[in-house]
Structure formats: C-alpha cells, structure tokens
C-alpha positions, 0 to 999 in steps of 0.5 A: 520519531515522527513529528506528528503525534496522534492520540490513542483515539486518533491512532485507533481511527487510523487503524480502522481505516487500515482495517476497512481498506484491507477488508475491501482489498481482500474482497477484491482479491477474492473476486480476482482469484475466485477464492476466499481470501483472509487478511491478517491484522494490519500494522499501522505506523506513522513515521518520517519519510527518511526512516521509511526505507529502513522500516520496510527494507530487507537488504537481500530482498528485491521489491516490486513497487507500485507508485501513484500520484493522488489528486483531489482535496488532499494531494498525496503519493501512494506506494504499494510494495511487494516482495518480488518473488512473493508477487511472482508467486501470487501471479502464478496462483492467479494464472493457475500455473504450476510452480515451475511454469514460466510467465511473461514479464509483461503479464507479471507487470500488469498483474502486479500493477492491478493488485497494487491498484486494488490495494491502494484503491481500497485504502483510498475508498476507506479514507474517502468514506470516513473523511468525505475527502475526494481522492483520485489516483493516477495510472500506476507505474511499477519499478523493481529493485531495493526498497531504498531505490524505490523511495529514492525515486520520490526525491521531491518528498522532504525527509521529515515528511510524516507518512502513513505506513500499513502492512497487511498480509493476505492469505488463503490456506497460507500467506500468499502475498503481503502488501506494504501500503505507504501514503505520503501526504502533501503538507497541506493534506494533513488537515483534510485527512485528519480533521475527521479524527479530531486533529 
C-alpha cells in the first residue's frame, strides 16, 4: 500500500489532472493522425514503485517504454508504456500502411518516441497549468522489453517511493493505443506538486 494517503477531494484533483492531460494528448494525436481521437476514462492510482511492474506487466507482453527526466521546480522521472505490438499498429495507422506492410525499425522508434513525448507533455502541461510549477522534460529515450526490465533500469528510485500511475485508452472507431503514464517524483517534489490540492 502506498505511504501517501490522499483524501477523496485530493484524488479527484489528481483525476482532473489525468482528464485534462488525456484530453490534451487526444487533441495532439488527432492532429498527428488528421482524424478525431476519443479517450476512455483514465484510471488513476498512487502506489509504491516496488509494485509498479506487477501493476502494468503482463508476462507474455513486450512493451515499448519512453523514459524522460523532468527538471524544474519539481524534479521527477516519467515513463510512458505501450504494448509493443499495439504501438506498431498505431505507427502503421499513422503512416497509412496496409496491415501486412513493413515499416523500418528507425521509423517505429521515432514515432513511438513522439507519441510518448506528446502524452507526457500533455500531462506535464496539465500539472503546470493547475499548480504553476515549472516542469521541463529531457529528450526521450526508448527501450523495448518486459515492464520489469523497463523499471529495473530506474535503479535510483527507492522501492517505497510513491508514484502516480495513469492508464488512458485512445480510440478512433475502435481502441488504437493504450498508454500507461507513470510520474515518479523526487522526494522533495511532492510538496510543490500537491500543495495546490491542499496536501
């Protein structure tokens, strides 16, 4: 169980951040695809870093993980996870390719990075607009493998560190990609991020 206990009102505030961020991301993806994109209701949780991989991981599913460091008044790390095959399908939709048509690994990587950048930027903008905290993301890096391996790469994060987890589904006429957004604040960042919510 997470050490950080939020009131119902504070959790509602975090859900509002998730809703605003998902809305901004859907708008940006719509412009990217030149087609309307709808969003499902985001799932928002706060949990210890040690529990994160088991929360998002499916043993037989490979993921594409976009990772960024965030500097500013509330330093943190961000990871945006996609099902690898689902992300590849999204790239093919973006490129208007036929289902069996191949696409280069370099193009897949750059497109997934850009989608991860869009989603993380949307959530950071939502946090900034509601808290007034300055947040500046680094250039994204991409890794592919299990969720467990993605989080093992973040060895400087304490197991009991509380993290914010948001799951959002983006749809056209059917689900096209599901993103899992993880915000991992530095210990000193909780105050600036949550003070506006009365914590």
